[in-house]
N, C-alpha and C positions, 0 to 999 in steps of 0.2 A: 384545679379540680381535686387535689388530694391524691391519696393512694387508692387506685380502683378497687383494691381488695379490702379496704377499710372504710368505715362510715365516718370520714373526716373531711368531706367537702365543705366549702364555705363560699360566700360571695361578699365582695368588698366594693366600696366606692371611694372616690377621691376627687377633689377639685381638679380642674384642668391644669393647674399649675403644680399639682402634686401635693398640695396641702390638704389637711383635714381628712386624712385617711380614716375610714370607718367600716367596721364589719356590719353588714345589714342582714345576712343570713349566717347564723353561728355555725361553727364547725360541728359536723355531725347531724345537722338538720337536713342535709342532702348528701348523697353519695358522691356522684361525679357530675357536677353541673357542667353542661356543655354550652351550646350557643345561647347567648342572651338576647332577648328582644324587649325593647322599651316601648310600652304603650303610653305615650304622653297624654292622650286624651283621657284614658282610664286611670292614669296615675298608678300603673302597675308595672312590675318587671316579671317577665316570663322566661323560663328556661326548661331544658330537658335534662333529666337526671338519668344518665345512661345506665350504669350498673344498678341504679335504684329503680329502673323500669317505671319512670314516672314523668309526667308533665306537671310543672309546678309554677306558682306565681306568689308574689308578695307585694305589699304596698311599698312605695319608693322609700319610705322611712324604716322599712324592715318589719313592720307590723303585719299581722294577719297572713301568716304563711299558710298556703293552701296547696293540696294535691288535687289536680284537676283530672288527671288520667292515671290509672294504675294498671299496667299491663302484666303484672307479675303472676296473676292467677294463683296466688298462694305460694309461689316460689320464694325461697329465702333470698334476702339481699346480702351481698351483691349477686345479681342474677348471672347465670351462666348461659342462658339461651339468648343468643344475640338477635334473634328475630323479635325479642321483646325490648331491645335497647332503643330508647327514644334519644334522638341526637339533635337534629336541627329543628328550629321552630320559627314561625312568623305569625303575626297577628293582624287581622283586619278588624279594627275596632268598630267602624261604622256599620259593617254587616254582621258584627257579633260572632266572628269565626276565628279560630286558631288552626294552624296547619303545622304538622310535624312529620318528621321522618323516623322510621324504624329500619335500621341499616341491614340487619341480617349478617351472616358470616361473610368473610372477605370474598368478594367477587362471586357470590353464590347464586345471584339471581333471585334472592328472596327479600330484597328491600322493598319498602312500601312508603307511600305518602298518605297521610290521613288528614281529615278535617272534622272539627266538632265545634259546637257552640262554646263561647267563652265561659259560660256558667253551666254547672252541672244541673240537669233537669231536676225538678222537685221530686222528692221521694227516691232519688237514685244516689249512687255513690261514685267515686272515681273509678272503682273497679266494675261497677254494674251499669254505668250509663249506656243508653241505647241510641244516642244521637251521633255516634262515631261513623264516619263514612271513609271507605277506602277509595282514594282517587286514582292511585297508580299502584300496581304490584308487579312483581317479576323484575324489579330493577337490580342492577349489579350490587350497589352499595351506597344508597343516597345518604348524604351527610348534611351539610348546611343548606338552609332554605331561605329564600327571600321572595317578597311579593312586589310586583309592579301594579299597584292598585289602579292607577290612572288608565293603564292599557289592559288590565285584566289578565296579567301573566304571572306565572309561577316560575321561579328560577331555583335550581338546586345543583349542588356538586355531587358527582358520583365517583367514588373511588374505584375507577377501573381504567387501566391502560395495559393493553396487550402489545408488547413490542419485542418479539423474539429477535435474538441476534444469531446470525448464521455465519460461520467462517469455515469454509471447506478448502483444505489444502490439496493441491493436485500435483501430478508429476511434473518435473522440470521447474519447480519453484513457482508455478502458477497457483493462484488462489481465487476463490469466489467469496464475496462478502455481501450480506443483505441484512437490513434491519427495518422491516416494514412496521408501520404503526397501524394496528388493526382497530377499526372503529365500529360503533354500532349506533343505529338510529332506531330508538325504541318506539317511534310513532308509526313506522312502516310495517307492512306485512312481514310474517316470519321469513319468507323466502327472499326478501329484499333488505333484511335488517342489517346484515354484516357487510362491511367493505374490507376486502383483503387485497391491498395493493401488491403488484408483482414488480420486481425490479431488483437490481443489485449492481455490484461492481466486479470487474475482472481485472486481475493484475498479475 
């Protein structure tokens, strides 16, 4: 992905045996390309440009580089506002949709998952298109994204693990230790969302 502070990202391809290495998106055409998604039917390669604050695609031979979504709102690249960082992406060619994540700051609860048409509506631009939907918001930090089209499901990774380590020393050489894994279910009501297990060891 290059240096996040420099406009030096690129995308390459190679045969499965490691031969015929080729650059299809030249260095500097994208800042920090993240998750790649191949649309075989459309003969396109999609990715998110994180610090570039963009969703992009290109033909499989490297031609016709396009910016489909621009979240910068005039901010200079590389972007500093992590709520504008596009990271994971998935494509539903048959329904004509793409899905992507915008992570937000670390564990900040500002992450979102979006959906839009594969093509920019006529008369609009990557920065002004009005067909973008917010499917989920308030997520800890969504990163990679995958679609199960057969079953109509979206999967994503969320960078959040809360696991405090407690070690309390007591008189007489006794000690108490606990390391619970705190989890969250974002589909439930607010008062049922968090699970905080209780337990530990005494020695």
